[in-house]
Backbone bond lengths (Angstrom), bond angles and torsions (degrees), N, CA, C in turn:
res aa  C-N    CA-C-N  psi(-1)  N-CA   C-N-CA  omega(-1)  CA-C   N-CA-C  phi
1 M - - - 1.455 - - 1.522 108.05 -
2 I 1.265 116.70 144.62 1.462 122.31 -177.02 1.515 114.30 -60.35
3 Y 1.349 117.64 -40.41 1.430 120.01 -174.68 1.510 113.46 -68.91
4 S 1.325 120.80 -4.50 1.463 122.12 173.42 1.542 110.11 -61.02
5 S 1.335 116.76 -25.37 1.478 119.93 177.39 1.502 110.60 -70.51
6 A 1.352 120.05 -13.56 1.445 122.31 176.57 1.499 112.09 -83.36
7 L 1.322 117.79 -7.48 1.487 122.78 -178.60 1.496 109.74 -84.01
8 I 1.324 118.85 128.84 1.447 124.82 178.57 1.518 110.02 -101.69
9 C 1.321 117.24 -50.61 1.426 122.10 -175.90 1.543 114.22 -101.27
10 C 1.282 114.94 -36.09 1.475 120.06 -171.75 1.498 115.75 -85.37
11 H 1.302 116.65 162.72 1.477 121.67 178.93 1.504 107.22 -114.37
12 P 1.352 116.03 129.42 1.452 119.46 179.98 1.536 111.20 -87.38
13 R 1.301 114.44 147.14 1.484 121.96 170.07 1.501 104.60 -129.09
14 M 1.321 114.29 121.41 1.471 120.25 -172.51 1.551 110.10 -120.00
15 Y 1.312 114.92 140.88 1.451 121.43 175.20 1.541 106.12 -147.83
16 T 1.324 114.87 120.40 1.452 121.51 -179.87 1.533 109.67 52.03
17 D 1.331 116.73 -112.72 1.496 118.61 -178.89 1.544 110.85 -109.29
18 D 1.294 117.33 18.35 1.465 121.22 179.59 1.550 108.99 -113.93
19 T 1.286 114.17 142.17 1.499 119.17 177.42 1.532 107.88 -137.98
20 S 1.321 112.87 136.74 1.511 118.06 171.37 1.503 106.26 -123.14
21 I 1.309 114.94 149.41 1.463 120.77 177.67 1.559 105.19 -118.39
22 T 1.314 115.18 142.90 1.474 119.84 -179.26 1.523 107.73 -131.17
23 Y 1.314 111.45 151.55 1.488 119.48 172.99 1.542 107.66 -149.86
24 A 1.315 115.56 131.57 1.469 120.04 -179.95 1.499 109.05 -113.91
25 G 1.301 114.76 140.83 1.474 121.75 178.74 1.518 110.87 -167.25
26 K 1.311 114.15 170.97 1.501 119.40 -178.30 1.520 111.79 -98.91
27 D 1.291 117.22 -17.68 1.482 122.15 -175.65 1.505 109.48 -108.37
28 L 1.272 118.35 118.51 1.475 123.82 -177.00 1.565 111.93 -59.59
29 N 1.293 116.14 -36.45 1.485 119.86 179.99 1.522 109.02 -68.35
30 E 1.360 116.82 -41.24 1.472 120.16 177.64 1.548 111.20 -62.00
31 I 1.321 114.99 -43.42 1.467 120.98 179.02 1.533 110.35 -60.49
32 N 1.316 114.88 -47.79 1.479 120.13 179.33 1.505 111.14 -59.93
33 D 1.330 117.60 -47.07 1.467 122.23 -177.86 1.522 110.54 -61.98
34 C 1.359 118.07 -46.93 1.437 120.82 -178.54 1.505 112.06 -64.50
35 L 1.328 117.58 -44.76 1.469 120.31 179.52 1.546 110.31 -63.35
36 N 1.314 117.53 -46.39 1.446 119.41 179.14 1.504 112.80 -61.24
37 R 1.341 117.44 -39.77 1.459 121.16 -179.57 1.539 109.47 -63.55
38 D 1.339 116.44 -44.89 1.446 119.27 -178.23 1.547 110.57 -71.64
39 L 1.332 118.05 -34.39 1.445 118.93 179.17 1.529 111.37 -67.24
40 K 1.331 116.06 -36.49 1.475 119.76 174.49 1.540 111.70 -64.74
41 S 1.299 114.91 -39.32 1.491 120.20 179.37 1.507 111.02 -66.84
42 V 1.380 116.39 -42.69 1.435 119.69 178.09 1.551 110.61 -64.69
43 N 1.344 115.95 -41.23 1.451 119.22 178.33 1.529 111.30 -63.02
44 T 1.296 118.89 -38.39 1.464 121.20 176.10 1.506 110.74 -63.55
45 W 1.346 116.60 -44.77 1.451 120.88 178.30 1.552 111.06 -60.72
46 L 1.333 115.33 -44.19 1.494 118.76 -179.65 1.523 110.19 -62.09
47 S 1.341 115.58 -46.42 1.477 119.10 -178.55 1.537 112.03 -63.27
48 S 1.291 116.32 -41.08 1.481 117.22 -178.83 1.510 112.19 -71.48
49 N 1.317 118.16 -15.01 1.458 121.86 -179.83 1.537 109.97 -110.17
50 K 1.359 116.63 18.52 1.458 123.44 175.83 1.529 114.23 63.32
51 F 1.351 116.91 32.03 1.475 122.11 175.88 1.542 106.81 -112.17
52 T 1.299 116.92 163.59 1.431 122.19 173.21 1.533 109.50 -129.86
53 L 1.330 114.17 154.20 1.425 121.15 175.82 1.521 107.42 -91.25
54 S 1.346 115.79 128.57 1.445 119.51 -179.84 1.537 109.89 -79.73
55 L 1.330 115.83 101.13 1.457 120.30 -175.72 1.513 112.06 -66.07
56 T 1.348 117.52 -29.31 1.470 118.78 -179.01 1.515 111.02 -73.49
57 K 1.291 119.12 -18.47 1.483 123.28 178.26 1.500 113.46 -105.07
58 T 1.328 117.52 2.09 1.456 121.65 -177.84 1.513 109.55 -93.69
59 E 1.347 115.96 132.74 1.440 121.12 179.28 1.547 110.36 -130.73
60 F 1.329 114.66 153.33 1.455 121.17 177.76 1.506 105.93 -124.13
61 L 1.334 116.00 130.35 1.469 119.93 -175.41 1.514 109.30 -135.68
62 I 1.311 115.92 131.98 1.488 119.69 176.82 1.515 106.60 -114.62
63 L 1.317 116.51 124.15 1.477 122.61 177.24 1.527 108.31 -110.51
64 T 1.295 115.57 136.59 1.486 119.54 179.05 1.501 109.13 -124.02
């Protein structure tokens, strides 16, 4: 997908029309900052290309 170029920290995993982004780190604040930065960047890309992020289908998961 084109918007993977908008990701700075995270790694995309794409299947059909679904995409997940992942980031691994040891510091929760760093993880939060990187994910939020990339989500804002993806949202900007989506908006500029006349797409929207489906908030009802969007999830955030932290695994430890």
